[in-house]
C-alpha positions in Angstrom: 99.2 58.8 -55.5 96.8 55.7 -54.9 97.1 53.3 -52.2 96.5 50.5 -54.2 99.1 51.6 -56.7 101.3 50.9 -54.1 100.6 47.7 -52.3 100.9 46.7 -55.7 104.9 47.2 -55.6 104.8 44.9 -52.5 102.2 42.4 -54.0 104.0 42.7 -57.8 107.0 44.5 -57.1 105.7 46.6 -59.6 104.5 50.0 -59.2 102.9 50.5 -62.7 99.9 47.9 -62.2 96.9 48.2 -60.6 96.2 46.5 -57.0 93.1 43.6 -56.9 91.8 45.2 -59.7 88.6 44.7 -62.0 89.6 41.2 -62.4 89.7 38.6 -59.8 92.7 37.3 -58.7 93.6 34.3 -56.1 95.2 34.4 -53.0 98.6 32.8 -52.1 97.9 29.4 -51.3 100.2 29.3 -47.7 98.6 33.0 -47.1 96.6 31.6 -43.7 99.5 30.1 -42.9 101.9 33.0 -43.1 99.4 34.9 -40.7 99.3 32.0 -38.4 103.0 32.6 -37.9 103.1 36.0 -36.9 101.2 35.2 -33.5 102.8 37.4 -30.9 105.2 39.1 -33.4 106.2 42.6 -32.3 107.1 45.7 -34.2 108.5 48.8 -33.3 107.4 51.6 -35.8 108.7 54.7 -36.5 106.6 56.9 -38.9 108.4 60.3 -40.9 106.1 62.8 -41.8 106.7 65.4 -43.8 105.2 68.6 -45.2 106.1 68.6 -48.7 107.2 64.8 -49.5 108.8 65.9 -53.0 111.2 69.0 -50.2 113.7 66.8 -47.7 114.2 70.2 -45.9 110.4 70.6 -45.0 109.0 70.3 -41.5 108.6 66.7 -40.5 106.4 65.1 -37.9 107.9 62.4 -36.4 106.3 59.7 -34.6 108.5 57.1 -32.2 108.0 53.4 -30.5 104.8 53.0 -31.6 104.7 49.2 -30.5 102.4 46.5 -32.0 102.0 42.9 -31.2 100.5 41.0 -34.3 97.6 39.0 -33.3 95.5 36.4 -35.4 92.6 36.5 -33.8 89.7 37.6 -36.2 87.8 40.9 -35.9 84.2 40.9 -36.3 83.6 44.8 -35.3 85.2 48.2 -34.4 87.7 47.8 -36.7 89.1 50.0 -39.2 88.4 49.0 -42.7 91.0 47.7 -44.5 91.9 48.0 -48.3 92.5 44.3 -49.0 89.3 42.9 -46.9 87.1 45.6 -47.6 88.3 46.1 -50.9 87.4 44.1 -54.4 89.5 40.8 -53.6 88.5 40.5 -50.3 90.1 36.8 -50.8 94.0 37.8 -51.0 93.2 39.1 -47.8 93.4 38.1 -43.8 90.7 40.1 -42.9 91.1 42.2 -40.7 93.1 40.0 -37.5 94.1 41.6 -33.8 96.5 44.5 -32.7 97.6 44.4 -29.1 98.9 48.2 -28.4 102.2 47.8 -26.1 102.9 51.6 -26.4 101.0 54.4 -28.4 103.8 56.7 -30.6 104.5 59.5 -29.4 105.7 62.7 -30.9 107.9 66.4 -29.7 106.2 69.5 -30.4 106.1 73.3 -29.4 104.0 71.6 -26.6 106.3 69.1 -25.7 106.1 65.5 -25.5 102.6 63.9 -27.1 101.2 61.3 -27.3 99.1 59.4 -31.0 96.0 57.9 -29.8 95.7 55.7 -33.1 92.1 53.7 -32.4 90.6 50.8 -33.7 94.0 49.3 -34.8 94.0 45.4 -37.0 95.9 44.0 -39.8 95.9 42.4 -42.7 98.4 40.1 -44.9 98.0 40.6 -48.8 99.4 38.3 -50.5 98.1 37.0 -54.7 99.1 33.8 -55.7 102.4 33.4 -58.2 103.9 36.7 -56.3 107.5 37.2 -54.9 106.3 39.8 -52.0 103.3 40.2 -50.5 102.6 42.9 -47.7 101.8 43.8 -44.2 99.3 46.2 -43.8 98.4 48.4 -39.9 95.2 50.1 -40.3 94.1 52.9 -37.6 91.5 55.6 -37.3 93.7 58.8 -36.1 90.4 60.7 -33.9 92.4 64.3 -34.5 94.7 66.5 -36.6 98.1 65.5 -34.7 101.4 68.4 -36.1 104.6 69.4 -35.7 105.4 72.7 -37.3 104.0 72.7 -40.5 104.1 68.8 -40.9 100.4 67.6 -40.5 98.9 64.1 -40.0 95.7 64.8 -41.0 92.9 62.8 -38.2 90.7 59.7 -40.4 91.9 56.6 -41.5 95.7 55.8 -41.5 97.7 52.7 -42.7 101.1 51.5 -42.3 102.0 49.2 -44.7 105.2 47.0 -45.2 106.4 44.2 -47.8 106.7 40.7 -47.0 109.0 37.8 -49.2 109.7 34.3 -48.2 113.5 33.5 -48.4 112.5 32.2 -51.6 111.4 35.0 -52.9 113.3 37.6 -51.5 116.8 35.7 -53.3 115.2 35.4 -56.7 113.5 39.4 -57.0 117.8 40.5 -55.6 119.3 38.3 -58.4 116.6 39.6 -60.7 117.1 43.6 -59.2 120.8 42.9 -59.6 120.7 41.9 -63.6 118.3 44.7 -64.2 120.9 47.3 -62.4 123.5 46.4 -64.2 122.0 46.4 -67.6 121.1 49.9 -66.9 124.2 50.8 -66.2 125.8 50.0 -69.2 123.3 51.9 -71.4 123.8 54.8 -69.3 127.4 54.6 -68.7 127.8 53.7 -73.0 125.9 57.7 -73.5 128.2 59.0 -71.1 131.1 57.1 -72.7 129.7 58.8 -76.1 128.8 62.1 -74.8 132.1 62.7 -74.5 133.6 61.4 -77.1 131.5 63.7 -79.0 132.4 66.3 -77.1 136.6 65.8 -77.7 136.3 65.3 -80.9 137.0 67.9 -84.3 135.4 66.1 -86.4 131.6 66.8 -87.5 130.6 63.2 -88.8 132.5 62.0 -86.0 130.5 64.1 -83.8 127.0 63.1 -85.0 128.6 59.6 -85.1 128.8 59.6 -81.3 125.8 61.7 -80.6 123.7 59.4 -82.7 125.3 56.5 -80.2 124.5 58.5 -77.2 121.0 59.0 -77.5 120.6 55.4 -79.1 122.0 54.3 -75.3 119.6 56.9 -73.7 116.5 55.6 -75.7 117.3 52.2 -74.1 117.5 53.0 -71.3 114.3 54.9 -71.4 112.6 51.9 -72.2 113.9 49.6 -69.1 113.7 52.1 -66.8 111.0 50.6 -64.4 110.5 51.1 -60.4 109.6 47.4 -60.4 112.9 47.0 -58.1 112.7 49.8 -55.7 111.0 47.6 -52.8 113.1 45.1 -52.8 116.0 44.9 -49.7 119.6 44.3 -50.4 120.9 43.8 -47.1 120.3 42.0 -44.1 120.2 44.8 -42.3 117.2 46.1 -44.3 115.3 43.4 -42.9 113.4 41.3 -40.0 113.1 37.8 -39.9 109.0 36.6 -38.8 107.6 33.9 -38.6 108.8 30.3 -40.5 111.1 31.2 -43.8 109.5 34.9 -44.0 111.4 38.7 -43.8 110.0 41.9 -43.3 111.4 44.9 -45.0 111.9 47.6 -42.4 110.9 50.4 -44.6 107.3 50.8 -45.2 105.2 53.9 -46.3 102.7 56.0 -44.5 98.7 56.4 -46.4 95.8 58.2 -45.0 92.0 58.7 -45.7 90.4 61.5 -44.5 87.0 62.0 -43.7 86.5 63.9 -46.8 88.0 60.6 -48.9 85.6 58.1 -47.4 83.4 56.8 -50.4 86.6 57.7 -53.1 88.9 54.5 -54.1 91.9 56.8 -53.6 94.2 57.2 -50.5 97.0 59.9 -50.3 100.5 58.7 -49.5 101.8 61.6 -46.8 105.3 59.6 -45.2 107.2 56.5 -44.4 107.3 54.2 -42.1 110.6 52.1 -40.5 110.6 49.1 -38.8 113.5 48.7 -35.6 114.9 45.4 -34.1 
């Protein structure tokens, strides 16, 4: 997967669109105001880096208690490149802003408790005009590999991304999610119902009718299926109130760009991030 594809999930609420592609996008008119409201916000972040993203039972590297204070002073040098500020549409980003590291993250391996030394820390906010959500991205340089058993976070650039909403845009997105979930469930329920009827009848003609109906419901569900609503928080416990009228989703993702990838557009999804109150 590409990092920009996930940022699109935050910014557009769709993982199917590319982020900041060849066309020029406009920034949200309140982007600077939103970012300034984050002055002094303290984030306590935990990272979960599995050996294999598709295997829930695989070895995992847990990094706990990475405490970061967001600052709004602009950085001119000595910070890691950020995907928005250094991307094709930097005007949709605040540019790199300062981070004060209160606590470095820690993890436990066979060697005992160890500290993660992230360097060149900075952050940015990305928000496109007329989009329901923006994205808060923290970027770092990891000087060396860290590992626990077979789970490894490789040296290079590390990015942590969290979706961000206003109260109004989250309410609108949640309403659309409910509407989508209801419609999708109707299709899958109809498919199950028709399949059950097909298996329960001995009439060949009715079997064909119910099978056709089940296929039709399946096709409709397939056309409807989307990941557009996967990153919308649905409960108060899933968000943190930050700034004025802004809500940060506690669930984010971790991406890397190793030294071998520098010069390419590809970033690798390697794990998840969670915010603690």
